[in-house]
N, C-alpha and C positions, 0 to 999 in steps of 0.2 A: 504494500500500500504506500510506503514511503517513496518508493522508486516510481511506480506507475500510477499513483493515485489520481493524477489529473486526467488520465485516459480512461479511468474506470467509471462505470455508472455510479450515481450516488448511493444506491442501495447496496452495491458491492463493496463499498468502502466500510460498511459496518462490520465490526469484528465477528458478529454472530452469523454472518451469511457467507457462503462460499462464492467464489467468483464464477462467471459464466464459463470460463475455461475449465473449471473443475467439473461443471455439469456436462460440458462438451466431451471431456475425456471419459467421464462415467458413461455417457450415452454410447460412445464408441466401444468401450470395453464391454458393457453389458450386451450390446448388439452382437459383437463378435463372439461372445461366450454363449448366448442363448439361441441365436438363429442359425439355420443352415448356411453354408458358406456364401452362396449366390445371393440369398436374401440379406444376409449381414452386410455384404459389400454394397448392395443397392441401398440399404438403410443408411449406411455410413456416407455414401455419395449424396444421398438426399439431404443428410444433415449438412454436409460441406457446401453444397451448391444451392439446394432448394431454399433453405432458410435465408441465405444471403440474397438470392434473387428476389425473394418475396419482400425483403426489407427495401431493396432498391426499387422494385416495381411499385410498392406502396408509396414510397417517397416521390417517385417519378409521376405516378398518377395524380397524387395530391398537388404536385407542383404545376403540372400542365393541364389537369382537368378539374382542378378545384379540390379543396380539402374535404368538402362534404359530398363527394361523389357517391358514396353509399346511400346517403339520404336522397339524393337526386334520383337514383335508380330504384329506391324503395327496397334496398336489399341490406341485409346485415349478415356478417360472418362471425357471429359470436357463438362458437361451439363451446359452451361452458357447461360442464357436467356438475358443478358444485356451486356452493354459495359464493357470491362475489366478494373476494377479499381485496383484489387488486384489479383495476380496470385495464383491459388490454384491447386496443383497437386493431382489428384486422380489416384490411381493405380489399375491395374487389381487384384493384390493381396488383396488390400483393398476391392474391390467390391466382390471378391470371399468370403472373410471372412464375409462381411456384409450379403451376400446371405445365407450362411450356418447358421449364427446366427439367421437371421430372420426366416428361415425354422424351426430351433429348437424351437424358441419361439412360433411360430404358432402351431407347432405340440403339444406342451404342453398346449396350450390355447384352441385349437379346439376340438370338439367331433368327433373322428374318421375321421381325414382329409384324403382326397384322394390325390394321388400323384400330380396331376395337381394343386390342391389347395395349396399344399406346395410349388410348383414351382412358382406360382403366388405371394404368400406371400414373397418368397425369392427375386423375382424380385422387388417387391415393396420396401422391405427393402434396397436392393442394390441401386436402383435408387434414393430413398429418401436420402440416405447417399451421393451418388456421385453428386447429383444436388447441384450446388453452385449458390447462388444469391449474386451478388456483394454487399458488405456493410452489409449483414445480416449474423449473426453468425449461423453456422450450428446447434448449439444447440437449436436455435429457429426454423429454417426452417425444420429440419429433422422430428420432431413429427407432424408438421402441414402438410407437404407434405405426410408423411406416412399416417396420419389420413385421408386426403382428398382422397388418392388413395384407402385406405381400404374401405372408405365409397362408392366410385364409384363401387368397385368390391364386395361390401358386399353381394349381392344376390348370386354371383358365389362362394364366399368363405364360405358360410353357416354361416354368422355372425348374423343371425336373433335373 
């Protein structure tokens, strides 16, 4: 904290909370230990690229299309399973960027994927990124949710 405190989020500077990099490493480690190899690799790639793309996509959309794009479209991407402890805004632009990035990752990882398989992989990436569990860093939840969904749809996605 003394060295990199200025680059950290305010909540990460608190002594009682781990940094996002701790959650990131935990997400990678658990994914690699729990899921089958191809699913684990996809989940880790989704963490590395989908989360980043969603952040940029959300900022880009709010910058060029207005910060209240969700309200204009009448849509909300609040996949909250529990009581709201902390408000997290997920945007349509972020979901779209996550979807496209997940599709590109799956396209390069799969053997001759069909169009519907690409669409399913994109939805998995977008939903895993948009889903927020209160009190859990998305760097931990994203690869675990993506890995679980990829495992559920493994037969349909041709990940044998």
